[in-house]
N, C-alpha and C positions, 0 to 999 in steps of 0.2 A: 485074233482077239482084240485087235486095235479098236479103240472107241468104247470099251466097256466101262471106263472110268468117267463118271459124270459129276458135275458140280463140285469140283475140288476147291476147297477154301483153305488157303494156306494160313497157318497159325504159327508165326515165327516169334513167339515170345521168348525172350532170353531165359535160358536155363530150363525150359520146358522140353521134354522129350517128344511130345506130340507135335508133329510138324504140319499136319493137314487133316482135314475131315473130307470125306467124299462118299459117293454112292457107286456101287457096282451094278451096271444095268445090262442085262442080257435079253435075248429074245423071250425067254421063259420066266424070268423073275428079276426083281430089283432088291438089292440089299442096301439100306440106308445106314448112316452112322458108322461107317468104317473109318479107321484112323491109319495114318502113316506115322510110324514111330521110329525115332532114332535109337538103335540098339548098339551093342558093343561091336557087331559086325556090319553096321550100316543100317539103312532104312528097311523096315519091314511093315507089312500090312497086319493090322489088328482088327479082327472082326468085332461086331457089336457084342457087348457083354454087360452083365449086371453085377453090381457090387453086393457083397454080403459079408457078415461077420460069422466066422465059424465058432465051434464050441469053446475054443481056446481064446476067443476074443480077437483073433487075427482078421484083418481085412483081406478078403479074397475076391476074385472075379470069376464069374461063371459065364462061359460063352453062350450066346443066344443062338448063333449060327455055327455049325460045325461042318466044314467041307472036307470030305475024305479024299477027294481026287487031288493028289499032290501036284499033278501037271496043271490043273486049273488054278490052284493056289499060286503056283509059280508064275503063271500067266498074269494073274491079278497083280501080284507083287511087282513083276517087271513093268507092266503097263502103268501102275500107280507111280512108281519111281520115275519113269520116263515123263509122265505128265507133270509131276512135281518140278522136275528140272527144266521144263520148257521156259524159255526166257530168263533163265538164271545162269547165264554164262559167267565164267570167271573174268575178273577185270583184265583188260588189255594192258600190256606193259606200259603203253603210253599214258595210261590213266594213273599210274603210280607216281606220286609226287617227288620221289627221291631216286 
C-alpha cells in the first residue's frame, strides 16, 4: 500500500486538530480532501464530509465516502501518519540549549 498518499499539505496551525490535507490515490480511484486529525488516541484519517444542521440546530458532518474494508482504512491511516512524520524528527539532544 506504500505510495497511496499523495499531495500531503501539512497544516500546523496552533490549536487546530487538523494536521494535514491529502489525497488517497489507488489504481482504481482517487479520493481528494482527506484530512489527518489529532484525536485523543493520536492521529487518524478523516474522509471527506459535508456539514449540515440537524432538526435540533446542531452542526453535524455527513461522510461523502464510506469505506467498509477495515484493513484498507488501517492501511490508509498507517501510510498517512508515516508520510506526515517524514522529515519531522525529534530534536537531537545537542540542539537543546540547556
